[in-house]
C-alpha positions in Angstrom: 0.0 0.0 0.0 2.7 2.5 1.0 4.8 1.6 -2.0 2.0 2.2 -4.4 1.3 5.6 -2.9 5.0 6.6 -3.0 5.4 5.6 -6.6 2.2 7.7 -7.4 3.7 10.6 -5.6 7.0 10.2 -7.6 5.0 10.1 -10.8 3.1 13.3 -9.8 6.3 15.1 -9.0 7.8 14.1 -12.4 4.7 15.6 -14.1 4.8 18.8 -12.0 8.5 19.4 -12.3 9.3 17.9 -15.6 12.1 15.7 -14.8 12.5 11.9 -14.2 12.7 10.7 -10.6 14.1 7.1 -10.5 14.9 6.7 -6.8 13.3 8.0 -3.5 15.3 7.8 -0.3 13.2 5.9 2.4 15.7 5.8 5.2 19.0 7.7 5.5 21.7 6.4 7.8 25.2 7.3 8.3 26.7 4.5 6.2 23.8 3.8 3.9 20.7 4.9 2.1 17.7 2.8 1.7 15.7 3.7 -1.5 12.6 2.9 -3.4 13.4 2.2 -7.1 10.5 3.6 -9.0 11.1 1.6 -12.2 10.5 -1.8 -10.5 9.1 -0.9 -7.0 12.0 -2.7 -5.3 13.7 -1.5 -2.1 17.5 -1.2 -2.5 20.5 -0.2 -0.6 23.0 2.4 -1.7 25.8 2.3 -2.5 25.6 -0.5 -5.1 21.7 -0.7 -5.6 21.6 -4.1 -4.1 18.0 -5.3 -3.5 17.1 -5.9 0.1 15.9 -9.4 1.0 12.5 -9.8 2.7 14.3 -10.4 6.1 16.4 -7.2 5.7 13.2 -5.3 4.9 11.4 -6.6 8.0 14.3 -5.5 10.2 14.1 -1.8 9.0 10.3 -1.8 8.3 9.4 0.2 11.5 11.9 2.8 10.7 10.7 3.3 7.0 7.1 3.3 8.1 7.9 6.0 10.7 9.7 8.1 8.0 6.6 7.7 5.6 4.0 8.5 8.3 6.0 11.5 9.7 6.3 13.1 6.2 10.2 12.6 6.1 10.1 10.6 2.9 8.0 13.4 1.2 10.7 15.9 2.4 13.2 13.7 0.7 11.2 13.8 -2.5 11.0 17.7 -2.5 14.2 18.8 -0.8 16.2 19.3 -4.0 13.3 20.8 -6.1 14.9 24.3 -5.7 18.1 23.2 -7.4 16.2 22.1 -10.5 15.7 24.5 -13.5 12.3 24.2 -14.8 11.9 24.8 -18.7 10.7 28.2 -19.4 12.4 29.9 -16.3 
């Protein structure tokens, strides 16, 4: 449910701002970033884009849900929008 909603928000941001969004950070830690890959809906670890196993996802599921529910993930989605030049500006 949450993944579908996040992919829809990514698609909306693409339409609104006019550029492709392939990845959305779900959880940012000191040594890694957990992302949602919009292209296939998989959850991956950066660096390396290695897909997380179901057990690995279960271990961090509460942290990811907390970030989604608190609006942190949406902040990640929009925090660099000011750096993007929109066509026609």
